[in-house]
C-alpha positions as a Markdown table, in Angstrom:
| # | Residue | x | y | z |
|---|---|---|---|---|
| 1 | Unk | -20.0 | 50.3 | 68.5 |
| 2 | Unk | -22.4 | 46.9 | 66.4 |
| 3 | Unk | -22.8 | 44.2 | 69.3 |
| 4 | Unk | -23.8 | 44.3 | 72.6 |
| 5 | Unk | -23.7 | 42.1 | 74.9 |
| 6 | Unk | -27.0 | 41.5 | 77.3 |
| 7 | Unk | -25.8 | 39.8 | 80.7 |
| 8 | Unk | -28.2 | 38.8 | 83.2 |
| 9 | Unk | -26.5 | 36.8 | 86.2 |
| 10 | Unk | -28.5 | 35.3 | 89.1 |
| 11 | Unk | -27.4 | 33.1 | 92.2 |
| 12 | Unk | -27.8 | 30.1 | 89.8 |
| 13 | Unk | -28.2 | 30.9 | 86.1 |
| 14 | Unk | -26.8 | 33.5 | 83.7 |
| 15 | Unk | -28.8 | 34.6 | 81.1 |
| 16 | Unk | -27.5 | 36.5 | 78.1 |
| 17 | Unk | -28.1 | 38.1 | 74.3 |
| 18 | Unk | -26.7 | 39.3 | 71.6 |
| 19 | Unk | -28.1 | 42.9 | 69.7 |
| 20 | Unk | -27.2 | 44.6 | 66.7 |
| 21 | Unk | -26.8 | 48.5 | 66.7 |
| 22 | Unk | -28.3 | 50.6 | 63.8 |
| 23 | Unk | -30.5 | 52.6 | 63.0 |
| 24 | Unk | -32.5 | 50.3 | 65.6 |
| 25 | Unk | -31.7 | 47.8 | 68.3 |
| 26 | Unk | -32.5 | 44.5 | 66.7 |
| 27 | Unk | -31.5 | 41.3 | 68.6 |
| 28 | Unk | -29.7 | 39.0 | 67.5 |
| 29 | Unk | -30.1 | 35.9 | 69.9 |
| 30 | Unk | -30.4 | 34.7 | 72.7 |
| 31 | Unk | -29.4 | 32.0 | 75.4 |
| 32 | Unk | -29.0 | 31.3 | 79.7 |
| 33 | Unk | -27.0 | 28.6 | 81.5 |
| 34 | Unk | -29.3 | 27.4 | 84.1 |
| 35 | Unk | -28.7 | 25.1 | 87.3 |
| 36 | Unk | -25.6 | 27.1 | 88.7 |
| 37 | Unk | -24.2 | 25.5 | 91.8 |
| 38 | Unk | -26.6 | 22.3 | 91.7 |
| 39 | Unk | -25.7 | 18.7 | 92.1 |
| 40 | Unk | -26.5 | 18.5 | 87.5 |
| 41 | Unk | -25.5 | 22.2 | 86.7 |
| 42 | Unk | -21.6 | 24.2 | 86.2 |
| 43 | Unk | -19.8 | 25.5 | 89.5 |
| 44 | Unk | -19.6 | 28.4 | 89.1 |
| 45 | Unk | -16.1 | 29.0 | 87.1 |
| 46 | Unk | -17.6 | 26.5 | 84.3 |
| 47 | Unk | -20.1 | 29.0 | 84.0 |
| 48 | Unk | -18.1 | 31.7 | 83.7 |
| 49 | Unk | -16.2 | 29.9 | 80.8 |
| 50 | Unk | -19.5 | 28.5 | 79.4 |
| 51 | Unk | -20.5 | 32.3 | 78.9 |
| 52 | Unk | -16.9 | 33.2 | 77.9 |
| 53 | Unk | -16.9 | 30.5 | 75.2 |
| 54 | Unk | -20.5 | 31.7 | 73.6 |
| 55 | Unk | -19.5 | 35.6 | 73.7 |
| 56 | Unk | -16.0 | 34.4 | 71.9 |
| 57 | Unk | -18.1 | 32.8 | 69.2 |
| 58 | Unk | -20.8 | 35.2 | 68.8 |
| 59 | Unk | -19.9 | 38.8 | 69.3 |
| 60 | Unk | -16.0 | 38.9 | 69.2 |
| 61 | Unk | -15.0 | 38.3 | 65.2 |
| 62 | Unk | -17.9 | 36.8 | 64.5 |
| 63 | Unk | -20.2 | 37.1 | 61.1 |
| 64 | Unk | -22.3 | 39.5 | 63.1 |
| 65 | Unk | -19.7 | 41.8 | 63.9 |
| 66 | Unk | -17.1 | 43.4 | 65.8 |
| 67 | Unk | -18.0 | 44.0 | 69.8 |
| 68 | Unk | -18.6 | 47.0 | 70.7 |
| 69 | Unk | -19.9 | 46.5 | 74.9 |
| 70 | Unk | -21.1 | 44.4 | 77.5 |
| 71 | Unk | -24.4 | 45.7 | 79.1 |
| 72 | Unk | -24.3 | 43.8 | 83.1 |
| 73 | Unk | -27.9 | 43.7 | 84.3 |
| 74 | Unk | -27.3 | 44.8 | 88.1 |
| 75 | Unk | -29.5 | 44.7 | 91.0 |
| 76 | Unk | -28.2 | 46.3 | 93.6 |
| 77 | Unk | -26.9 | 49.9 | 93.5 |
| 78 | Unk | -27.4 | 50.9 | 97.1 |
| 79 | Unk | -27.9 | 54.5 | 98.2 |
| 80 | Unk | -25.1 | 56.1 | 95.2 |
| 81 | Unk | -25.9 | 55.2 | 92.0 |
| 82 | Unk | -28.8 | 56.3 | 89.9 |
| 83 | Unk | -27.8 | 55.5 | 86.4 |
| 84 | Unk | -26.2 | 53.6 | 84.1 |
| 85 | Unk | -22.0 | 53.5 | 84.6 |
| 86 | Unk | -19.1 | 52.3 | 82.9 |
| 87 | Unk | -17.8 | 49.3 | 84.9 |
| 88 | Unk | -14.0 | 50.5 | 86.0 |
| 89 | Unk | -11.7 | 49.5 | 89.0 |
| 90 | Unk | -13.1 | 51.6 | 91.2 |
| 91 | Unk | -16.7 | 51.0 | 90.0 |
| 92 | Unk | -16.2 | 47.5 | 91.1 |
| 93 | Unk | -14.3 | 48.1 | 94.1 |
| 94 | Unk | -17.4 | 50.5 | 94.9 |
| 95 | Unk | -20.1 | 47.7 | 93.7 |
| 96 | Unk | -17.8 | 44.9 | 95.7 |
| 97 | Unk | -18.7 | 47.4 | 99.3 |
| 98 | Unk | -22.2 | 46.9 | 98.5 |
| 99 | Unk | -22.4 | 42.7 | 98.5 |
| 100 | Unk | -23.7 | 42.6 | 102.2 |
| 101 | Unk | -26.3 | 44.1 | 100.7 |
| 102 | Unk | -26.8 | 42.0 | 97.8 |
| 103 | Unk | -25.3 | 38.7 | 98.6 |
| 104 | Unk | -26.7 | 36.3 | 96.0 |
| 105 | Unk | -26.5 | 38.1 | 93.2 |
| 106 | Unk | -23.2 | 40.6 | 93.5 |
| 107 | Unk | -20.8 | 38.7 | 94.1 |
| 108 | Unk | -21.5 | 37.1 | 91.1 |
| 109 | Unk | -22.6 | 39.5 | 88.4 |
| 110 | Unk | -19.3 | 41.4 | 90.2 |
| 111 | Unk | -17.3 | 38.3 | 88.7 |
| 112 | Unk | -18.5 | 37.5 | 85.2 |
| 113 | Unk | -17.3 | 41.4 | 84.5 |
| 114 | Unk | -14.3 | 41.2 | 86.6 |
| 115 | Unk | -13.7 | 37.9 | 84.0 |
| 116 | Unk | -14.5 | 39.3 | 80.1 |
| 117 | Unk | -12.3 | 42.4 | 81.8 |
| 118 | Unk | -9.9 | 40.0 | 82.4 |
| 119 | Unk | -10.8 | 38.5 | 78.9 |
| 120 | Unk | -11.2 | 41.9 | 76.8 |
| 121 | Unk | -9.9 | 44.6 | 78.7 |
| 122 | Unk | -10.7 | 47.0 | 75.9 |
| 123 | Unk | -13.8 | 46.5 | 75.5 |
| 124 | Unk | -16.1 | 48.9 | 77.8 |
| 125 | Unk | -19.1 | 47.0 | 79.7 |
| 126 | Unk | -22.0 | 49.1 | 81.5 |
| 127 | Unk | -23.6 | 48.4 | 85.1 |
| 128 | Unk | -27.5 | 49.0 | 84.6 |
| 129 | Unk | -29.1 | 49.0 | 88.2 |
| 130 | Unk | -32.3 | 47.8 | 88.8 |
| 131 | Unk | -32.1 | 49.8 | 91.7 |
| 132 | Unk | -31.9 | 53.2 | 89.2 |
| 133 | Unk | -35.8 | 53.6 | 88.0 |
| 134 | Unk | -36.2 | 54.2 | 92.3 |
| 135 | Unk | -33.6 | 56.1 | 93.1 |
| 136 | Unk | -35.3 | 59.4 | 93.6 |
| 137 | Unk | -38.3 | 58.5 | 94.5 |
| 138 | Unk | -40.1 | 60.7 | 98.0 |
| 139 | Unk | -38.2 | 60.3 | 101.1 |
| 140 | Unk | -40.9 | 59.1 | 103.5 |
| 141 | Unk | -41.0 | 55.7 | 100.7 |
| 142 | Unk | -37.7 | 55.4 | 101.1 |
| 143 | Unk | -37.6 | 55.6 | 105.4 |
| 144 | Unk | -37.6 | 52.8 | 107.4 |
| 145 | Unk | -38.4 | 53.0 | 110.6 |
| 146 | Unk | -35.0 | 52.0 | 112.7 |
| 147 | Unk | -32.6 | 54.2 | 114.5 |
| 148 | Unk | -31.2 | 56.4 | 112.1 |
| 149 | Unk | -27.6 | 55.2 | 112.3 |
| 150 | Unk | -28.3 | 52.4 | 110.0 |
| 151 | Unk | -29.7 | 55.3 | 107.3 |
| 152 | Unk | -25.7 | 56.0 | 107.4 |
| 153 | Unk | -25.2 | 52.5 | 106.2 |
| 154 | Unk | -27.7 | 52.9 | 103.6 |
| 155 | Unk | -30.3 | 50.8 | 105.0 |
| 156 | Unk | -33.4 | 52.0 | 103.2 |
| 157 | Unk | -35.8 | 50.9 | 101.0 |
| 158 | Unk | -34.3 | 50.6 | 97.6 |
| 159 | Unk | -37.2 | 48.9 | 95.1 |
| 160 | Unk | -36.5 | 46.2 | 92.5 |
| 161 | Unk | -36.9 | 45.0 | 88.9 |
| 162 | Unk | -36.6 | 48.7 | 87.9 |
| 163 | Unk | -35.5 | 47.6 | 84.2 |
| 164 | Unk | -38.3 | 46.3 | 83.3 |
| 165 | Unk | -40.2 | 49.4 | 84.7 |
| 166 | Unk | -38.2 | 51.5 | 82.8 |
| 167 | Unk | -39.0 | 49.9 | 79.7 |
| 168 | Unk | -43.1 | 49.5 | 80.3 |
| 169 | Unk | -42.5 | 52.8 | 81.2 |
| 170 | Unk | -41.5 | 53.6 | 77.9 |
| 171 | Unk | -44.5 | 51.1 | 75.9 |
| 172 | Unk | -47.0 | 52.7 | 77.8 |
| 173 | Unk | -46.1 | 55.8 | 76.2 |
| 174 | Unk | -45.5 | 53.7 | 72.4 |
| 175 | Unk | -48.9 | 52.4 | 72.7 |
| 176 | Unk | -50.7 | 55.1 | 74.2 |
| 177 | Unk | -49.3 | 58.3 | 74.4 |
| 178 | Unk | -47.3 | 60.4 | 76.4 |
| 179 | Unk | -50.0 | 61.9 | 78.7 |
| 180 | Unk | -51.3 | 58.6 | 79.7 |
| 181 | Unk | -47.4 | 57.8 | 80.6 |
| 182 | Unk | -47.4 | 61.4 | 82.6 |
| 183 | Unk | -50.4 | 60.0 | 84.3 |
| 184 | Unk | -51.1 | 57.9 | 87.9 |
| 185 | Unk | -49.4 | 54.4 | 87.0 |
| 186 | Unk | -49.2 | 51.3 | 88.1 |
| 187 | Unk | -47.1 | 48.4 | 87.4 |
| 188 | Unk | -47.4 | 45.1 | 87.6 |
| 189 | Unk | -43.8 | 42.5 | 87.4 |
| 190 | Unk | -45.4 | 39.6 | 87.9 |
| 191 | Unk | -43.5 | 36.6 | 87.4 |
| 192 | Unk | -40.8 | 34.3 | 89.8 |
| 193 | Unk | -39.9 | 37.2 | 91.4 |
| 194 | Unk | -42.8 | 39.5 | 91.6 |
| 195 | Unk | -43.7 | 43.5 | 92.9 |
| 196 | Unk | -45.2 | 46.2 | 91.8 |
| 197 | Unk | -44.8 | 50.3 | 91.1 |
| 198 | Unk | -46.1 | 53.5 | 91.9 |
| 199 | Unk | -45.8 | 56.0 | 89.3 |
| 200 | Unk | -46.8 | 59.6 | 89.0 |
| 201 | Unk | -45.1 | 61.7 | 85.8 |
| 202 | Unk | -43.0 | 59.2 | 84.8 |
| 203 | Unk | -41.2 | 58.8 | 87.9 |
| 204 | Unk | -41.4 | 56.0 | 90.1 |
| 205 | Unk | -43.2 | 57.3 | 94.1 |
| 206 | Unk | -43.0 | 54.1 | 95.6 |
| 207 | Unk | -42.8 | 50.6 | 95.1 |
| 208 | Unk | -43.6 | 47.2 | 97.2 |
| 209 | Unk | -39.9 | 45.4 | 97.3 |
| 210 | Unk | -37.9 | 47.3 | 100.0 |
| 211 | Unk | -34.0 | 47.1 | 101.3 |
| 212 | Unk | -34.1 | 43.2 | 99.6 |
| 213 | Unk | -35.9 | 42.0 | 96.2 |
| 214 | Unk | -37.3 | 39.1 | 98.9 |
| 215 | Unk | -40.2 | 42.2 | 100.7 |
| 216 | Unk | -43.7 | 43.2 | 99.0 |
| 217 | Unk | -45.4 | 40.0 | 98.2 |
| 218 | Unk | -45.4 | 36.3 | 98.2 |
| 219 | Unk | -42.7 | 35.2 | 95.4 |
| 220 | Unk | -42.6 | 31.9 | 92.9 |
| 221 | Unk | -39.8 | 31.2 | 96.6 |
| 222 | Unk | -40.0 | 34.1 | 98.4 |
| 223 | Unk | -41.8 | 35.0 | 101.2 |
| 224 | Unk | -42.8 | 38.7 | 101.1 |
| 225 | Unk | -44.0 | 41.0 | 103.9 |
| 226 | Unk | -43.8 | 39.7 | 107.1 |
| 227 | Unk | -44.0 | 40.3 | 111.2 |
| 228 | Unk | -40.3 | 40.6 | 111.9 |
| 229 | Unk | -40.8 | 39.2 | 115.6 |
| 230 | Unk | -41.2 | 35.5 | 113.2 |
| 231 | Unk | -37.4 | 36.1 | 113.4 |
| 232 | Unk | -37.5 | 35.9 | 116.7 |
| 233 | Unk | -39.2 | 33.4 | 117.4 |
| 234 | Unk | -38.2 | 30.5 | 115.0 |
| 235 | Unk | -34.3 | 31.3 | 116.7 |
| 236 | Unk | -36.1 | 30.4 | 120.3 |
| 237 | Unk | -38.4 | 26.9 | 118.7 |
| 238 | Unk | -36.3 | 25.6 | 115.6 |
| 239 | Unk | -32.7 | 27.0 | 116.2 |
| 240 | Unk | -32.5 | 29.3 | 112.7 |
| 241 | Unk | -30.0 | 31.4 | 112.4 |
| 242 | Unk | -30.1 | 34.3 | 110.3 |
| 243 | Unk | -28.1 | 32.8 | 107.3 |
| 244 | Unk | -30.7 | 29.9 | 107.2 |
| 245 | Unk | -33.4 | 31.7 | 107.8 |
| 246 | Unk | -32.4 | 33.6 | 104.4 |
| 247 | Unk | -32.5 | 31.1 | 102.7 |
| 248 | Unk | -36.0 | 29.9 | 104.3 |
| 249 | Unk | -37.6 | 33.3 | 103.3 |
| 250 | Unk | -35.4 | 33.2 | 100.1 |
| 251 | Unk | -36.1 | 29.6 | 98.2 |
| 252 | Unk | -39.0 | 28.1 | 100.2 |
| 253 | Unk | -41.4 | 29.9 | 100.8 |
| 254 | Unk | -43.8 | 32.1 | 98.5 |
| 255 | Unk | -45.6 | 29.9 | 96.4 |
| 256 | Unk | -43.4 | 27.2 | 96.8 |
| 257 | Unk | -44.5 | 26.8 | 100.8 |
| 258 | Unk | -47.7 | 27.4 | 100.7 |
| 259 | Unk | -48.3 | 25.0 | 98.2 |
| 260 | Unk | -46.1 | 22.2 | 99.2 |
| 261 | Unk | -45.6 | 20.9 | 95.7 |
| 262 | Unk | -44.7 | 24.4 | 92.6 |
| 263 | Unk | -43.7 | 27.6 | 92.7 |
| 264 | Unk | -45.0 | 27.9 | 89.1 |
| 265 | Unk | -47.9 | 29.7 | 88.8 |
| 266 | Unk | -49.3 | 27.2 | 86.0 |
| 267 | Unk | -49.2 | 24.7 | 88.2 |
| 268 | Unk | -51.2 | 25.6 | 90.8 |
| 269 | Unk | -53.2 | 27.3 | 88.7 |
| 270 | Unk | -53.8 | 22.6 | 87.3 |
| 271 | Unk | -54.2 | 21.8 | 91.0 |
| 272 | Unk | -56.5 | 24.4 | 92.4 |
| 273 | Unk | -59.7 | 22.8 | 91.7 |
| 274 | Unk | -58.4 | 19.6 | 93.3 |
| 275 | Unk | -55.6 | 21.2 | 95.7 |
| 276 | Unk | -56.3 | 22.9 | 99.0 |
| 277 | Unk | -52.5 | 23.8 | 99.2 |
| 278 | Unk | -52.5 | 24.9 | 95.5 |
| 279 | Unk | -55.7 | 27.2 | 96.2 |
| 280 | Unk | -54.0 | 29.2 | 98.8 |
| 281 | Unk | -51.6 | 30.2 | 97.2 |
| 282 | Unk | -53.1 | 31.1 | 94.1 |
| 283 | Unk | -55.9 | 32.9 | 96.5 |
| 284 | Unk | -53.2 | 34.9 | 98.4 |
| 285 | Unk | -51.5 | 36.0 | 95.8 |
| 286 | Unk | -53.6 | 37.9 | 94.2 |
| 287 | Unk | -55.0 | 39.0 | 97.3 |
| 288 | Unk | -51.9 | 40.6 | 97.9 |
| 289 | Unk | -51.5 | 42.2 | 94.9 |
| 290 | Unk | -54.4 | 43.9 | 94.9 |
| 291 | Unk | -53.7 | 44.8 | 97.6 |
| 292 | Unk | -51.0 | 46.9 | 96.7 |
| 293 | Unk | -52.8 | 48.0 | 94.0 |
| 294 | Unk | -55.1 | 49.9 | 96.6 |
| 295 | Unk | -52.0 | 51.4 | 98.7 |
| 296 | Unk | -50.6 | 52.5 | 95.3 |
| 297 | Unk | -54.5 | 53.9 | 94.8 |
| 298 | Unk | -54.1 | 56.1 | 97.8 |
| 299 | Unk | -50.1 | 57.0 | 97.7 |
| 300 | Unk | -51.2 | 58.5 | 93.6 |
| 301 | Unk | -54.9 | 60.1 | 94.9 |
| 302 | Unk | -56.2 | 57.8 | 91.9 |
| 303 | Unk | -55.2 | 55.6 | 89.2 |
| 304 | Unk | -55.1 | 55.9 | 85.0 |
| 305 | Unk | -53.4 | 53.4 | 84.3 |
| 306 | Unk | -52.7 | 49.2 | 85.8 |
| 307 | Unk | -50.1 | 47.1 | 83.4 |
| 308 | Unk | -49.5 | 43.2 | 83.8 |
| 309 | Unk | -46.3 | 42.3 | 82.9 |
| 310 | Unk | -43.7 | 39.1 | 83.5 |
| 311 | Unk | -44.0 | 35.9 | 82.6 |
| 312 | Unk | -47.5 | 35.1 | 85.4 |
| 313 | Unk | -48.7 | 39.2 | 84.6 |
| 314 | Unk | -48.1 | 38.6 | 80.5 |
| 315 | Unk | -49.9 | 35.1 | 80.2 |
| 316 | Unk | -51.7 | 33.9 | 83.8 |
| 317 | Unk | -55.6 | 35.0 | 82.8 |
| 318 | Unk | -57.3 | 34.2 | 86.0 |
| 319 | Unk | -54.6 | 36.1 | 87.4 |
| 320 | Unk | -55.4 | 39.0 | 86.5 |
| 321 | Unk | -59.1 | 39.0 | 86.4 |
| 322 | Unk | -58.8 | 37.5 | 90.3 |
| 323 | Unk | -56.6 | 40.5 | 91.1 |
| 324 | Unk | -58.9 | 43.4 | 90.1 |
| 325 | Unk | -61.5 | 41.7 | 91.3 |
| 326 | Unk | -63.4 | 43.9 | 93.3 |
| 327 | Unk | -61.2 | 47.1 | 91.8 |
| 328 | Unk | -64.3 | 48.2 | 90.4 |
| 329 | Unk | -64.6 | 51.1 | 93.1 |
| 330 | Unk | -61.5 | 52.5 | 92.0 |
| 331 | Unk | -62.2 | 52.4 | 88.4 |
| 332 | Unk | -60.9 | 48.8 | 87.2 |
| 333 | Unk | -63.4 | 46.7 | 85.7 |
| 334 | Unk | -61.3 | 43.8 | 83.0 |
| 335 | Unk | -63.4 | 43.0 | 79.9 |
| 336 | Unk | -63.1 | 38.9 | 80.1 |
| 337 | Unk | -63.4 | 38.0 | 76.4 |
| 338 | Unk | -60.3 | 40.2 | 75.7 |
| 339 | Unk | -58.3 | 39.2 | 78.8 |
| 340 | Unk | -59.0 | 35.5 | 78.0 |
| 341 | Unk | -57.5 | 36.9 | 74.9 |
| 342 | Unk | -54.6 | 38.6 | 76.3 |
| 343 | Unk | -55.4 | 41.2 | 74.4 |
| 344 | Unk | -53.1 | 44.4 | 75.1 |
| 345 | Unk | -55.9 | 46.4 | 76.4 |
| 346 | Unk | -58.3 | 44.6 | 78.8 |
| 347 | Unk | -60.2 | 46.5 | 80.6 |
| 348 | Unk | -63.6 | 47.0 | 79.8 |
| 349 | Unk | -64.6 | 49.5 | 76.8 |
| 350 | Unk | -65.1 | 53.0 | 78.5 |
| 351 | Unk | -64.3 | 52.4 | 81.1 |
| 352 | Unk | -62.0 | 54.7 | 84.0 |
| 353 | Unk | -58.5 | 53.1 | 84.2 |
| 354 | Unk | -56.6 | 51.4 | 81.3 |
| 355 | Unk | -56.2 | 48.2 | 82.1 |
| 356 | Unk | -52.8 | 46.6 | 79.9 |
| 357 | Unk | -50.7 | 44.1 | 79.2 |
| 358 | Unk | -47.4 | 44.5 | 78.1 |
| 359 | Unk | -44.7 | 42.7 | 77.5 |
| 360 | Unk | -41.5 | 43.3 | 78.8 |
| 361 | Unk | -37.9 | 43.5 | 77.4 |
| 362 | Unk | -35.3 | 43.7 | 80.2 |
| 363 | Unk | -32.1 | 42.4 | 78.0 |
| 364 | Unk | -33.9 | 45.1 | 75.5 |
| 365 | Unk | -33.9 | 48.3 | 77.9 |
| 366 | Unk | -29.5 | 47.1 | 78.8 |
| 367 | Unk | -28.8 | 47.4 | 75.2 |
| 368 | Unk | -30.5 | 50.7 | 74.9 |
| 369 | Unk | -29.0 | 52.4 | 78.3 |
| 370 | Unk | -25.3 | 51.2 | 77.0 |
| 371 | Unk | -26.3 | 52.9 | 73.4 |
| 372 | Unk | -27.0 | 55.9 | 75.7 |
| 373 | Unk | -23.8 | 56.2 | 77.5 |
| 374 | Unk | -21.6 | 55.3 | 75.1 |
| 375 | Unk | -23.0 | 56.6 | 72.1 |
| 376 | Unk | -23.4 | 55.1 | 68.6 |
């Protein structure tokens, strides 16, 4: 196997990359199809056609070499899938049954896999699940306080961003050594979608997202945790049905809803001095991240390493600084000059907790997982 294509299909975008497998993985190219289903973008059928054309020209029969496998980021693996799996008709049928768990992502992801299977019937395709990293969390961290009959339907806390977390743990071990990776680690993947995970001995013991990726901290357009009573309140006062409420908390809330101007942290940081709404959005985001770090310190019995990743975590020094304010009682202290320079290690010299910035790479993780599943 020489060439691996990684595909990350979202509700309105498809991101893809090309890797060459050799002594080490090497990324050759990457691309994306944006604004799928919007007025100025392609519909899903056209987007799939564009992707197939890209695969044909950049993987199958190109100068790069033979196309050997495709890796798909599958957001939700449900209660069954704890590791990558080769896609076949039986697995596709099982994953289609999970579509109610993740209607925003799964249908599009599976349509792409089926289109590729039709075009390249002998091409191995591997599903890489974003929930797999958290699959074996302690039972108490999985439970939802609902009537037990719903557990049989698969309702539990799953957690997401698992591909990112798996990559970050590998990088942490590479940078800081195995003892650090086996210690008490809090990972903060802060981007358009944002979550945190508590990791001990290399295993996830809790995470901020739950049954769906809308749970946890506020995100660019997702609300994060809400009082469930809001559903009934809005149903009575505004006539919101379940579909409209889902749209509200997934696409109209979070930083965008609070600021009323932008879901982008860069915009909000630039406006916060003159716009109270932007200031509130930034403040709530940092406050909620800080609260989850404190909660995970309790779950872990302390923290040895805090890792920032994702678009905000990697690039927004003011956010990192404000998140860590007030956490000195946990041993967290940031060196502001290192933080401003986006150093990989931003904690103060001699600090009890190592605070690191590690760029994540879900695409690379997917390519590595395919190599492990299919072999050389």
